[in-house]
Phi, psi and omega in degrees: 000123177230135171240123183226144177225163178085215181266113182261107191216161175059221179299331177298327176298310180298314181295319179298324182285348177284345178292145176295330178229131177237111176261142176210170180269155179299338181275351183291158174230158181235133179204139177284317179082342185296316183300320181297335181262355183073025182247163174264157181298155173224186179056031179062020181301314181296329179288304187289320180295316180297319179295326181283318189240358179090162186292325181293313180290323176300322179297322178299318180285313190273324180270321184265347179069022182300139174266129178241151180283165176298321179299315178294320177300320177294314180296327179281344184091013178286323175238160187271320188205143174260129185228137177306142184309316183294340183255354187300311183297316181293321178297319178297317178297316180299315179292323177297319177295319178298318177294318181295336180280351180277154177297131181303322180299313180299314181299310183296315182289323177294319176299318179297316179297318178299315181297325183278344189301327184267000186241011178210172183290158177300318181299314179295322181293317180296320176298317179296317177301316181297316178296316182294319178298319179297319178295317180294319182294334181279352182279144183301323182293334180292316180299317180295319181290323177296316178298317179294322179297315178298320179293315179297321181293317180292329182286346180273351183280000000 
């Protein structure tokens, strides 16, 4: 979970993009800054930015040094949500609490599956998902959550 405001640039851009969720304000801007300095990216910025927005858009940021608005970053998938500046900190706390309430096994394995999704075949990925789902389903918290989900669903009818 990352909440960032202002000018998100350089290594800060890369670090902000490592969060599973990146919240920012509509007034924020994104820029790599490296091209303007004649430098290459660091802090894994070229890796994480390219994975999030693709090589063409990454080239605009990293090679051309283009500054993009928060709205454009949101549309490209660079950030998750735009939040009014006055509400940013509370929204970040609320989402962090929601994540903290989730089972650690589910969080860790889902993050691992997301990270692996772009680097292997669909067949291998589906097999991994099936194994991971079986492991998750065998955990005690899963049975309780499935039962609660069914109860909550039935009570809405």
